[in-house]
VEXNUKOL-152929 format. One line per 3 residues: number of its first residue (from 0); their letters; for each residue x, y, z of C-alpha. Coordinates in pm, 1 decimal, decimal comma, always signed. Example, Ala and Ser with C-alpha at 12.3 -4.5 7.8 and 13.67 -1.06 7.14 Angstrom:
BEGIN
0 = AS = +1230,0/-450,0/+780,0  +1367,0/-106,0/+714,0
END
This chain:
BEGIN
0 = MRR = +3619,0/+217,0/+2685,8  +3288,9/+42,0/+2586,4  +2971,0/+233,9/+2567,9
3 = SEV = +2821,0/+16,0/+2837,9  +3094,4/+122,2/+3073,9  +3045,5/+484,8/+2989,5
6 = LAE = +2687,4/+452,1/+3031,1  +2758,5/+268,9/+3375,3  +2975,4/+574,6/+3486,1
9 = ESI = +2699,4/+811,0/+3372,5  +2454,6/+613,6/+3583,0  +2675,5/+651,0/+3891,4
12 = VCL = +2705,6/+1018,4/+3822,3  +2339,0/+1048,2/+3793,1  +2281,4/+866,7/+4098,1
15 = QKA = +2524,4/+1089,4/+4277,7  +2355,0/+1401,3/+4149,6  +2018,6/+1264,5/+4257,3
18 = LNH = +2145,2/+1198,6/+4613,7  +2301,5/+1537,5/+4616,6  +1983,3/+1697,2/+4510,6
21 = LRE = +1784,8/+1497,7/+4769,8  +2035,2/+1630,3/+5035,4  +1968,0/+1987,8/+4923,8
24 = IWE = +1596,2/+1940,9/+4938,6  +1636,2/+1790,6/+5285,4  +1849,3/+2082,3/+5391,9
27 = LIG = +1594,3/+2338,0/+5270,3  +1328,2/+2145,4/+5429,2  +1502,9/+2104,0/+5748,6
30 = IPE = +1478,4/+1743,1/+5780,0  +1682,8/+1632,5/+6071,5  +1984,4/+1397,5/+6041,7
33 = DQR = +1828,0/+1087,3/+6174,0  +1531,4/+1124,2/+5931,2  +1793,9/+1197,2/+5649,8
36 = LQR = +1965,4/+857,5/+5740,9  +1641,1/+685,0/+5721,2  +1538,6/+828,4/+5394,3
39 = TEV = +1887,2/+758,8/+5253,1  +1859,0/+415,5/+5367,7  +1526,0/+390,2/+5197,0
42 = VKK = +1690,2/+520,1/+4866,9  +1971,5/+287,4/+4905,1  +1749,7/-11,5/+4958,1
45 = HIK = +1536,6/+82,8/+4667,7  +1837,2/+115,4/+4436,9  +1982,1/-202,3/+4576,4
48 = ELL = +1660,5/-393,5/+4531,1  +1638,8/-265,9/+4159,9  +1988,9/-358,9/+4098,0
51 = DMM = +1964,7/-704,2/+4275,1  +1631,6/-765,9/+4057,9  +1814,3/-665,2/+3736,1
54 = IAE = +2118,7/-861,8/+3829,8  +1900,4/-1177,3/+3910,0  +1716,8/-1140,4/+3580,0
57 = EES = +2043,7/-1134,3/+3399,3  +2181,2/-1431,5/+3577,4  +1876,3/-1605,7/+3500,2
60 = LKE = +1923,0/-1530,6/+3123,1  +2283,4/-1657,1/+3139,2  +2149,6/-1977,4/+3298,0
63 = RLI = +1881,3/-2013,1/+3020,6  +2136,0/-1960,8/+2755,3  +2368,2/-2210,5/+2914,5
66 = KSI = +2109,2/-2462,1/+2946,9  +1984,2/-2388,4/+2588,2  +2341,8/-2450,9/+2472,9
69 = SVC = +2362,2/-2775,1/+2655,5  +2038,3/-2897,4/+2509,9  +2114,9/-2789,2/+2161,3
72 = QKE = +2450,6/-2957,0/+2178,0  +2307,5/-3287,8/+2305,9  +2023,9/-3269,6/+2032,3
75 = LNT = +2280,6/-3153,4/+1758,2  +2492,1/-3447,7/+1859,5  +2198,7/-3697,7/+1817,0
78 = LCS = +2091,2/-3541,7/+1495,2  +2443,2/-3558,7/+1352,0  +2459,9/-3922,2/+1448,5
81 = ELH = +2111,0/-4005,4/+1292,5  +2191,1/-3818,9/+976,4  +2534,8/-3966,7/+967,2
84 = VEP = +2728,2/-3635,4/+961,5  +3018,5/-3499,7/+1137,0  +2954,4/-3330,5/+1468,0
87 = FQE = +2895,7/-2953,7/+1476,9  +3217,2/-2763,7/+1568,0  +3207,0/-2383,8/+1659,3
90 = EGE = +3491,3/-2214,0/+1489,4  +3684,8/-1983,3/+1706,2  +3587,0/-1825,8/+2056,3
93 = TTI = +3238,7/-1688,4/+2090,5  +2985,4/-1563,7/+2349,7  +2734,1/-1746,4/+2507,3
96 = LQL = +2447,2/-1590,6/+2328,2  +2612,4/-1632,0/+1984,8  +2695,9/-2002,9/+2070,9
99 = EKD = +2343,0/-2060,3/+2166,5  +2208,7/-1902,7/+1866,4  +2447,1/-2088,1/+1631,3
102 = LRT = +2369,8/-2416,7/+1801,3  +1992,4/-2345,3/+1781,0  +2012,4/-2247,7/+1413,2
105 = QVE = +2210,1/-2572,8/+1351,4  +1971,2/-2782,8/+1519,9  +1679,8/-2632,9/+1318,8
108 = LMR = +1877,9/-2712,5/+996,9  +1941,2/-3072,5/+1116,5  +1571,7/-3138,5/+1211,8
111 = KQK = +1465,0/-3018,2/+869,0  +1717,1/-3254,5/+689,6  +1575,2/-3537,7/+916,1
114 = KER = +1222,8/-3462,4/+832,6  +1295,3/-3445,7/+447,2  +1479,7/-3776,2/+468,6
117 = KQE = +1200,8/-3929,6/+654,2  +938,2/-3816,5/+411,2  +1148,0/-3936,1/+107,4
120 = LKL = +1193,0/-4278,1/+292,7  +825,6/-4302,6/+347,9  +733,7/-4217,6/-22,4
123 = LQE = +1009,2/-4464,7/-159,1  +859,2/-4727,8/+79,6  +514,8/-4671,1/-53,6
126 = QDQ = +635,2/-4705,5/-421,3  +840,7/-5008,3/-319,1  +538,0/-5165,3/-167,3
129 = ELC = +314,8/-5093,4/-467,7  +576,4/-5223,6/-726,6  +656,0/-5538,0/-514,2
132 = EIL = +295,7/-5620,2/-487,9  +248,0/-5610,3/-869,5  +574,4/-5790,8/-929,2
135 = CMP = +532,4/-6039,1/-619,7  +879,3/-5937,9/-494,1  +992,8/-5890,9/-131,1
138 = HYD = +997,9/-5530,5/+7,4  +1326,6/-5348,3/+25,7  +1492,7/-5407,3/+350,4
141 = IDS = +1541,6/-5085,9/+537,9  +1483,8/-4960,2/+888,5  +1201,7/-4729,6/+865,1
144 = ASV = +1246,4/-4611,2/+1233,8  +1598,4/-4464,3/+1183,4  +1701,4/-4186,4/+949,2
147 = PSL = +1839,4/-4309,2/+629,5  +2162,8/-4172,2/+523,6  +2222,9/-4021,4/+188,0
150 = EEL = +2369,3/-4330,0/+47,6  +2088,4/-4561,4/+176,5  +1848,0/-4312,4/+10,7
153 = NQF = +2024,9/-4319,3/-309,0  +2047,1/-4714,3/-322,1  +1677,6/-4706,8/-229,3
156 = RQH = +1601,3/-4481,3/-525,7  +1798,8/-4688,6/-748,5  +1615,8/-4999,2/-636,4
159 = VTT = +1279,6/-4841,8/-704,1  +1387,5/-4737,4/-1056,6  +1485,5/-5091,1/-1126,7
162 = LRE = +1156,9/-5216,2/-1015,8  +988,1/-4963,2/-1240,3  +1189,4/-5096,8/-1531,5
165 = TKA = +1125,0/-5451,5/-1450,3  +761,2/-5370,8/-1428,7  +749,7/-5217,3/-1770,1
168 = SRR = +937,2/-5494,1/-1919,9  +720,3/-5759,5/-1768,3  +412,1/-5566,2/-1858,8
171 = EEF = +512,3/-5550,0/-2222,3  +600,3/-5908,0/-2234,3  +260,0/-5978,1/-2061,4
174 = VSI = +63,7/-5778,0/-2329,3  +248,8/-5960,2/-2616,1  +196,6/-6297,6/-2465,7
177 = KRQ = -166,0/-6221,3/-2392,0  -228,5/-6096,7/-2748,1  -75,1/-6414,5/-2889,2
180 = IIL = -285,9/-6629,5/-2638,0  -608,8/-6463,3/-2749,4  -522,9/-6524,8/-3111,9
183 = CME = -440,0/-6881,0/-3048,7  -760,2/-6938,4/-2847,8  -954,0/-6774,5/-3133,7
186 = ALD = -787,9/-7005,0/-3388,7  -873,1/-7299,7/-3166,2  -1219,5/-7175,2/-3079,9
189 = HTP = -1103,7/-7225,2/-2723,1  -1284,9/-7057,6/-2430,1  -1097,1/-6979,8/-2107,3
192 = DTS = -1174,9/-7242,4/-1867,9  -932,0/-7208,9/-1562,7  -902,6/-6913,2/-1323,7
195 = FER = -560,0/-6823,3/-1444,5  -680,8/-6804,1/-1830,6  -978,1/-6601,4/-1724,7
198 = DVV = -747,1/-6372,0/-1531,7  -523,3/-6337,5/-1841,4  -797,5/-6286,3/-2110,4
201 = CED = -1083,1/-6122,0/-1907,9  -939,5/-5922,5/-1618,0  -794,6/-5572,2/-1630,6
204 = EDA = -423,6/-5584,6/-1748,7  -322,2/-5338,6/-1461,9  -462,1/-5582,1/-1196,3
207 = FCL = -249,9/-5878,1/-1329,7  +37,6/-5992,6/-1112,3  +353,0/-5958,4/-1303,1
210 = SLE = +558,0/-6223,5/-1112,8  +818,8/-6439,6/-1259,1  +608,0/-6740,0/-1193,0
213 = NIA = +296,9/-6585,3/-1370,2  +524,4/-6485,4/-1664,6  +655,8/-6841,7/-1679,9
216 = TLQ = +302,0/-6977,9/-1659,2  +194,4/-6747,8/-1934,5  +476,6/-6862,2/-2158,4
219 = KLL = +385,7/-7224,3/-2069,8  +18,1/-7165,1/-2152,5  +120,5/-6995,7/-2483,0
222 = RQL = +345,3/-7284,6/-2590,8  +71,8/-7525,2/-2518,3  -184,3/-7334,2/-2710,6
225 = EMQ = +73,5/-7291,5/-3009,0  +147,5/-7671,6/-2993,4  -228,1/-7737,7/-2993,4
228 = KSQ = -264,0/-7504,4/-3288,0  +19,1/-7667,1/-3474,1  -113,2/-8015,7/-3405,6
231 = NEA = -438,8/-7890,2/-3524,0  -310,9/-7730,2/-3831,0  -111,1/-8046,8/-3903,1
234 = VCE = -415,9/-8271,6/-3848,6  -620,8/-8029,4/-4080,6  -344,1/-8031,6/-4344,1
237 = GLR = -316,7/-8415,3/-4322,8  -698,9/-8439,9/-4360,8  -692,8/-8201,9/-4649,5
240 = TQI = -412,2/-8419,7/-4814,9  -606,1/-8713,8/-4752,1  -920,3/-8545,7/-4910,4
243 = REL = -709,9/-8459,6/-5211,0  -577,7/-8811,2/-5255,6  -912,7/-8955,1/-5217,9
246 = WDR = -1057,7/-8690,3/-5460,3  -783,9/-8804,5/-5718,4  -837,7/-9165,0/-5654,4
249 = LQI = -1205,8/-9150,7/-5671,8  -1206,2/-8895,9/-5965,4  -1443,3/-8656,2/-5789,8
252 = PEE = -1561,7/-8384,0/-6041,3  -1436,9/-8039,8/-5991,0  -1783,1/-7891,8/-5909,5
255 = ERE = -1806,3/-8129,4/-5623,2  -1463,8/-8030,2/-5490,5  -1565,2/-7664,9/-5516,8
258 = AVA = -1847,2/-7734,0/-5291,3  -1624,4/-7792,0/-4991,6  -1372,4/-7535,6/-5077,2
261 = TIM = -1454,9/-7325,0/-4766,8  -1301,0/-7592,7/-4544,2  -969,3/-7616,4/-4735,8
264 = SGS = -822,5/-7344,0/-4540,6  -787,5/-7269,3/-4177,5  -769,8/-7499,7/-3865,6
267 = KAK = -1041,9/-7401,4/-3637,6  -1235,5/-7668,0/-3449,8  -1532,4/-7642,0/-3679,9
270 = VRK = -1305,5/-7648,2/-3972,5  -1135,2/-7968,3/-3846,1  -1477,1/-8131,9/-3772,0
273 = ALQ = -1581,4/-8055,2/-4134,7  -1268,8/-8188,0/-4266,1  -1306,9/-8520,6/-4080,0
276 = LEV = -1660,4/-8556,3/-4199,9  -1552,1/-8507,1/-4555,0  -1282,6/-8781,1/-4510,1
279 = DRL = -1519,3/-9017,8/-4341,8  -1767,0/-8971,2/-4657,1  -1483,1/-9014,5/-4909,8
282 = EEL = -1358,6/-9327,1/-4721,8  -1702,1/-9475,9/-4724,6  -1723,5/-9390,0/-5106,5
285 = KMQ = -1375,5/-9532,7/-5140,8  -1498,4/-9859,5/-4980,5  -1779,6/-9866,5/-5248,8
288 = NMK = -1538,2/-9815,4/-5546,1  -1242,5/-10022,6/-5412,7  -1134,1/-10137,8/-5776,5
291 = KVI = -1118,9/-9788,4/-5901,9  -927,7/-9670,0/-5598,0  -666,4/-9944,2/-5616,9
294 = EAI = -602,0/-9883,8/-5980,4  -556,2/-9513,8/-5909,4  -304,6/-9599,0/-5641,4
297 = RVE = -126,3/-9835,0/-5893,6  -78,3/-9540,6/-6124,4  +67,1/-9351,1/-5854,7
300 = LVQ = +284,4/-9635,6/-5749,4  +432,0/-9653,3/-6119,3  +502,7/-9269,7/-6084,1
303 = YWD = +696,3/-9326,3/-5770,5  +880,6/-9615,8/-5915,0  +984,3/-9407,3/-6211,6
306 = QCF = +1100,4/-9134,4/-5979,9  +1292,0/-9379,5/-5766,0  +1446,1/-9549,4/-6068,9
309 = YSQ = +1317,5/-9876,8/-5968,7  +1426,2/-10186,3/-6198,3  +1181,8/-10437,8/-6335,4
312 = EQR = +1275,5/-10683,5/-6062,3  +1213,3/-10441,0/-5791,3  +875,1/-10353,4/-5931,5
315 = QAF = +781,8/-10719,1/-5975,3  +882,5/-10766,5/-5609,7  +546,5/-10591,7/-5508,0
318 = APF = +335,5/-10891,2/-5586,1  -2,2/-10728,1/-5485,6  +36,3/-10499,8/-5789,1
321 = CAE = -83,7/-10778,8/-6014,8  -364,7/-10917,1/-5779,3  -726,0/-10884,9/-5886,7
324 = DYT = -906,6/-10962,4/-5577,1  -1003,2/-10594,9/-5491,7  -1036,3/-10605,5/-5108,5
327 = ESL = -972,1/-10379,2/-4810,7  -643,6/-10581,2/-4736,4  -510,7/-10519,5/-5081,2
330 = LQL = -582,4/-10158,5/-5047,1  -402,6/-10148,1/-4726,4  -100,9/-10313,0/-4888,6
333 = HDA = -98,4/-10057,9/-5162,9  -136,6/-9778,8/-4916,9  +151,1/-9906,3/-4705,2
336 = EIV = +356,4/-9943,2/-5039,6  +285,8/-9583,8/-5130,5  +368,7/-9445,4/-4777,4
339 = RLK = +708,3/-9651,6/-4806,3  +788,5/-9517,0/-5140,9  +701,9/-9161,1/-5036,3
342 = NYY = +932,9/-9174,2/-4755,6  +1207,7/-9346,8/-4957,0  +1175,9/-9070,8/-5215,8
345 = EVH = +1182,8/-8790,9/-4958,7  +1487,7/-8948,5/-4792,7  +1674,8/-8977,4/-5118,4
348 = KEL = +1514,0/-8680,2/-5292,3  +1825,6/-8481,1/-5364,8  +2000,3/-8788,6/-5520,9
351 = FEG = +1697,0/-8869,0/-5733,1  +1671,1/-8515,3/-5842,2  +2040,5/-8516,4/-5953,9
354 = VQK = +1988,2/-8838,6/-6129,2  +1679,2/-8708,3/-6306,6  +1888,4/-8410,7/-6417,1
357 = WEE = +2147,3/-8624,1/-6550,0  +1880,6/-8842,3/-6733,6  +1719,3/-8518,1/-6890,3
360 = TWR = +2065,4/-8394,5/-6997,4  +2154,3/-8737,9/-7141,3  +1827,0/-8747,3/-7338,7
363 = LFL = +1892,4/-8394,1/-7470,0  +2257,9/-8506,9/-7561,1  +2137,4/-8806,1/-7745,5
366 = EFE = +1869,2/-8598,2/-7944,5  +2147,8/-8368,9/-8059,1  +2371,1/-8658,1/-8147,4
369 = RKA = +2085,4/-8802,7/-8346,9  +2043,0/-8456,6/-8528,5  +2415,0/-8441,9/-8592,0
372 = SDP = +2414,1/-8770,4/-8768,6  +2110,9/-8676,1/-8964,1  +2203,7/-8589,3/-9335,4
375 = NRF = +1876,7/-8363,5/-9375,4  +1991,8/-8127,9/-9116,2  +2185,0/-7934,2/-9367,0
378 = TNR = +1882,2/-7819,8/-9570,4  +1670,6/-7526,3/-9469,6  +1811,4/-7478,1/-9131,7
381 = GGN = +1908,1/-7113,4/-9118,0  +2117,3/-7054,8/-8813,6  +2013,3/-7340,2/-8602,7
384 = LLK = +2294,6/-7585,1/-8710,8  +2544,0/-7362,5/-8541,8  +2332,2/-7325,8/-8222,9
387 = EEK = +2285,8/-7708,9/-8201,5  +2666,8/-7770,5/-8239,5  +2730,7/-7523,5/-7948,7
390 = QRA = +2453,1/-7677,9/-7731,1  +2592,3/-8028,2/-7815,8  +2931,1/-7925,1/-7717,3
393 = KLQ = +2799,0/-7767,6/-7393,6  +2629,3/-8090,3/-7305,7  +2929,4/-8303,9/-7374,5
396 = KML = +3106,3/-8070,5/-7111,8  +2820,6/-8072,6/-6863,5  +2757,9/-8451,9/-6842,0
399 = PKL = +3110,2/-8528,3/-6698,2  +3059,8/-8268,0/-6438,3  +2709,7/-8390,8/-6349,3
402 = EEE = +2851,8/-8752,4/-6319,5  +3131,3/-8651,1/-6095,0  +2903,9/-8460,2/-5864,5
405 = LKA = +2673,2/-8742,3/-5833,2  +2949,9/-8985,6/-5798,7  +3081,2/-8787,4/-5486,0
408 = RIE = +2734,8/-8749,9/-5313,5  +2651,0/-9111,1/-5392,4  +2977,3/-9239,1/-5224,6
411 = LWE = +2914,5/-9018,9/-4926,4  +2546,3/-9151,7/-4908,9  +2679,1/-9522,8/-4944,1
414 = QEH = +2934,5/-9459,0/-4660,8  +2664,3/-9323,4/-4442,7  +2403,1/-9601,7/-4515,4
417 = SKA = +2651,8/-9886,9/-4579,0  +2472,1/-9985,4/-4884,9  +2487,0/-9939,7/-5260,5
420 = FMV = +2262,3/-9669,4/-5426,7  +2075,7/-9838,6/-5707,2  +1933,2/-9695,6/-6024,7
423 = NGQ = +1726,1/-9925,9/-6250,8  +1857,6/-10232,1/-6057,6  +2240,4/-10136,3/-6072,4
426 = KFM = +2486,8/-9904,4/-5936,0  +2453,5/-9534,6/-6075,1  +2802,5/-9527,5/-6215,0
429 = EYV = +2769,8/-9861,2/-6374,9  +2456,2/-9755,1/-6522,3  +2612,7/-9441,8/-6656,0
432 = AEQ = +2905,1/-9633,8/-6799,9  +2652,0/-9870,2/-6960,3  +2481,0/-9582,7/-7111,4
435 = WEM = +2804,9/-9440,5/-7257,2  +2885,6/-9780,6/-7387,0  +2561,6/-9841,4/-7549,4
438 = HRL = +2584,7/-9506,1/-7716,3  +2946,6/-9572,1/-7844,9  +2820,0/-9905,0/-7981,7
441 = EKE = +2517,3/-9742,3/-8145,2  +2757,5/-9492,6/-8312,7  +2978,5/-9752,1/-8429,5
444 = RAK = +2694,1/-9955,1/-8575,5  +2554,2/-9638,3/-8755,4  +2896,5/-9574,4/-8882,0
447 = QER = +2940,4/-9926,4/-9027,7  +2602,7/-9911,8/-9175,7  +2677,7/-9574,0/-9349,7
450 = QLK = +3005,9/-9706,9/-9474,0  +2854,0/-10021,7/-9599,4  +2578,5/-9814,9/-9766,2
453 = NKK = +2808,5/-9566,6/-9913,4  +3025,9/-9859,4/-10042,0  +2742,5/-10029,2/-10210,3
456 = QTE = +2605,9/-9702,7/-10362,9  +2947,8/-9620,1/-10490,4  +2993,4/-9976,4/-10652,8
459 = TEM = +2643,6/-9937,8/-10799,3  +2725,6/-9602,0/-10952,9  +3061,0/-9715,9/-11084,0
462 = LYG = +2889,1/-9998,0/-11260,3  +2559,7/-9836,4/-11378,1  +2586,6/-9461,9/-11312,3
465 = SAP = +2369,1/-9252,8/-11099,3  +2015,4/-9397,3/-11057,7  +1745,7/-9181,3/-11240,7
468 = RTP = +1520,2/-9000,4/-11036,6  +1153,6/-9078,0/-11003,4  +925,3/-8911,0/-11291,2
471 = SKR = +763,5/-8669,6/-11023,5  +1114,3/-8525,1/-10946,0  +1249,4/-8502,1/-11300,9
474 = RGL = +1284,7/-8153,3/-11406,8  +1316,3/-8258,2/-11766,2  +983,0/-8445,6/-11773,0
477 = APN = +795,4/-8164,0/-11619,5  +518,3/-8014,1/-11875,1  +677,4/-7734,9/-12085,7
480 = TPG = +525,2/-7408,1/-12092,1  +604,5/-7142,1/-12336,5  +767,9/-6912,1/-12088,7
483 = KAR = +934,1/-7172,2/-11870,8  +1070,0/-7397,0/-12148,5  +1436,8/-7492,1/-12051,2
486 = KPV = +1677,2/-7404,6/-12333,9  +1960,2/-7648,2/-12420,2  +2301,3/-7553,8/-12317,2
489 = AAS = +2505,2/-7501,6/-12632,7  +2895,3/-7586,7/-12617,3  +3098,9/-7274,4/-12708,7
492 = TCS = +3403,5/-7287,7/-12929,9  +3740,7/-7103,5/-12880,4  +3637,8/-6821,7/-13105,6
495 = GKK = +3316,5/-6772,8/-12889,7  +3074,4/-6855,8/-13183,8  +2774,9/-7074,7/-13157,3
498 = TPR = +2791,9/-7431,7/-13283,8  +2599,3/-7497,7/-13606,9  +2247,6/-7620,0/-13586,1
501 = TGR = +2337,2/-7944,4/-13733,1  +2563,4/-8025,8/-13424,9  +2266,9/-8041,7/-13210,8
504 = HGA = +2136,5/-8352,3/-13380,3  +2454,2/-8543,1/-13282,0  +2438,7/-8420,9/-12927,1
507 = NKE = +2081,8/-8525,4/-12907,6  +2168,3/-8871,0/-13037,0  +2440,5/-8907,6/-12781,3
510 = NLE = +2184,0/-8801,2/-12509,7  +1922,7/-9044,4/-12627,6  +2175,6/-9327,6/-12627,6
513 = LNG = +2291,2/-9221,0/-12282,3  +1948,9/-9213,6/-12148,7  +1857,2/-9543,6/-12290,2
516 = SIL = +2151,1/-9701,1/-12134,3  +2084,5/-9563,3/-11793,1  +1735,7/-9672,0/-11796,2
519 = SGG = +1793,1/-10012,2/-11940,2  +2105,0/-10082,7/-11748,9  +2314,3/-10151,6/-12057,4
522 = YPG = +2665,4/-10017,0/-12137,0  +2667,0/-9696,9/-12340,9  +2869,5/-9644,7/-12659,9
525 = SAP = +3174,2/-9411,4/-12711,3  +2996,6/-9095,5/-12697,6  +2799,0/-9173,0/-12382,9
528 = LQR = +3107,9/-9290,0/-12208,7  +3244,0/-8949,3/-12218,7  +2928,0/-8821,5/-12037,4
531 = NFS = +2947,7/-9113,9/-11784,5  +3309,0/-9016,9/-11703,5  +3191,4/-8684,7/-11536,0
534 = INS = +2937,7/-8864,4/-11340,3  +3153,1/-9143,3/-11231,7  +3420,3/-8878,5/-11119,8
537 = VAS = +3185,8/-8725,6/-10898,5  +3072,4/-9063,4/-10763,8  +3433,1/-9165,4/-10710,3
540 = TYS = +3495,6/-8847,6/-10512,8  +3192,8/-8918,4/-10290,8  +3300,1/-9270,6/-10243,1
543 = EFA = +3636,7/-9175,4/-10124,1  +3490,6/-8950,5/-9879,9  +3240,5/-9197,6/-9755,4
546 = KDP = +3531,5/-9448,0/-9705,6  +3714,2/-9223,1/-9470,8  +3591,0/-9319,3/-9117,1
549 = SLS = +3770,9/-9023,6/-8955,6  +3546,6/-8772,4/-9123,6  +3224,4/-8960,6/-9124,8
552 = DSS = +3070,1/-8802,6/-8792,6  +3185,9/-8452,1/-8820,6  +2950,2/-8183,9/-8908,8
555 = TVG = +3172,5/-8035,9/-9179,6  +3213,7/-8376,1/-9347,7  +2835,6/-8422,2/-9336,3
558 = LQR = +2794,4/-8088,4/-9519,9  +3050,8/-8176,2/-9784,6  +2878,2/-8510,3/-9822,3
561 = ELS = +2541,4/-8343,0/-9882,9  +2709,7/-8106,8/-10127,4  +2863,4/-8384,4/-10320,0
564 = KAS = +2525,2/-8575,1/-10341,1  +2368,0/-8249,2/-10463,4  +2622,0/-8208,7/-10736,6
567 = KSD = +2572,7/-8564,2/-10862,2  +2207,5/-8536,5/-10861,7  +2236,7/-8186,0/-11035,9
570 = ATS = +2471,4/-8346,4/-11297,2  +2243,4/-8648,0/-11368,5  +1948,0/-8435,3/-11371,0
573 = GIL = +2101,9/-8185,3/-11624,3  +2190,1/-8483,0/-11874,2  +1847,1/-8613,9/-11838,9
576 = NST = +1683,7/-8290,0/-11883,8  +1899,5/-8194,2/-12172,0  +1817,7/-8529,1/-12343,8
579 = NIQ = +1448,7/-8499,2/-12275,1  +1437,7/-8146,4/-12387,7  +1619,8/-8214,1/-12722,2
582 = S = +1415,9/-8518,2/-12794,3
END
C-alpha cells in the first residue's frame, strides 16, 4: 500500500476520533440532539468545503499540466521542424507531471539551439557582407528568417572561409602589382593622373576593392606601364647606340664622351630627353662634317663586307661607295646600306660565324703546312716540332668535319630560302674545293721546284764538288789564337803509331791542290780525286733522296735532308780547314 493511502486512512481515523471527541464534549455539556445535528452539519460542511477546495486546486493543477504538455508539444514540434531534427518521442509510459517536465526541458534545449544557430547565422552573414563588399561579390544566398540547419551552417562557414582565402590571395596579388606599378611609374617619371591610378598608389591598401575587374585593370595598367618602360628603354638604348655610332664616325674625343656618361644608363624621361638632345647635337655636327662621317661609314661597310664574305663584284655593286659628292643623300644611301648589311649579317650570323671558323682553321692549317715544308724548322726547335706535327694532324681531321657541318647547315638554309648561299661570290662548297685545289697545286709546284733545285745542285756538286762557304763562315779562315788553334787530324796506321812528320807535307800539298781546284773550278789531280770521291758520295746520296718524290714532303725525310746537308757542309769545311791550317 502506498504511503499516501496509509495517510488517507489515518486522516479518516483522525477525523473519526475528532467527531467522537466532539460528541463526548457535547454529551458532557448536554447539548441537545438537534443542536448536535446542526453542529455536526457545520463540521461536515467545513470538512466538505475544505476537501472540495483541495480537490479543485488539484484539478486545476492537472489541467495546467495537461495544457502545458499540449503547448510544449506544439512548440517542440515547431522547433524540431525549424531545426530540422526528428520530433521528440517520450520513451515508455509516464505521468502527466513527468511528461510535462520532460517536454518543457526539451523545449528549452531546442530554444537554446535555435538561438545559437540564429546567432551564428547572423555572424556569418556579417562576415559575408564585409568580404563580399571588399571582393565585389554577391552575398551568400540564405534565408535569414528561418533557422538554418547544421548542413546549411557548415556550407556557409566553408563559403566564408573561401572568401577569406580569395581575399588574401587577391590582396597579395594587389600588393605585388602595386609595388611593380610604383616602380614603373618611378622609372617613367609618371604621376598618377586617373582616379584609378590614384586609388592604387595613394589610397589605403585595405580600402581598395579587390574585385576581379579591379585586379584585371591593375594587370592591364601594369602591362601598359611595362610596355611604356620597355619602349622607353628601347628608345633610350637606340639613342645610345646612335650616339656611340656618331661618336665613332665623328671621332669624338674620350673626354667629351665622358662628359655625358651620366645619361648613358637609365631610361627615365629626363634621361631620354637628354639623350635626344645629344643625338640632335651630334646630328648637327655630322652635317657639318659630312665627308668625315661618310668615310667612317665606308670603313664600317668594308668591315661588314668582310664579315659577310662579299665578292669584289658585290662590293662594286654599291656604286655610292666611290662617289665623292659628300651630300646628305649620299649619307642616307650609306646609312641604308649599313642597315641592310647589319640585318643581312644578323639573319645569317650563325652561318657566317661557321664560315669564319673554317677560314681561321684553314689559315692555321696553311701556316702549319708552310712550317712543315720549311727546311730551317729542324734547327733549334726544341719540342715544338712534335707539337706542330700533332696540331697539323688535328687540323687535318678538323677541317673535313667543319666542312660537313657547314654543308648540312647551308643546304638546309638554301632549302628554306630557295637560293644559293654565296661566299666571296661563289657557293661555299665550291669555294672550299677551290681552296683545297689551290693548296694541292701549290704543294705540287713547291715540290717540283725543290726537285728541280735539288737536281741542279746535285749536278753541280757532281761536276764541281760542294761550293765553298763564304769567308765569313769558313772556320779554317778564322784568326787563329794560341789556345784555339785547330790541330790537323793525322791519319793513323795499323800499328797505331803516328805518321812521320814528313808525311804532312804531302798531305798539305794534296790539300792545296784540292783547294785550288775547287776555288778555280778546274779538275783536281789524282790525290784530290780521292778526296772528292767522299764528297761526291755524300752528294750522290742526297741527290737520290731529293729525287724520291714520295719522301719529299714528310717531316722525317726533311730531317734526313737537313742531316745530309749538314754532313756535306761539315765534310767540305773539314777539308778546307785542314788545307788552310796546314798551309
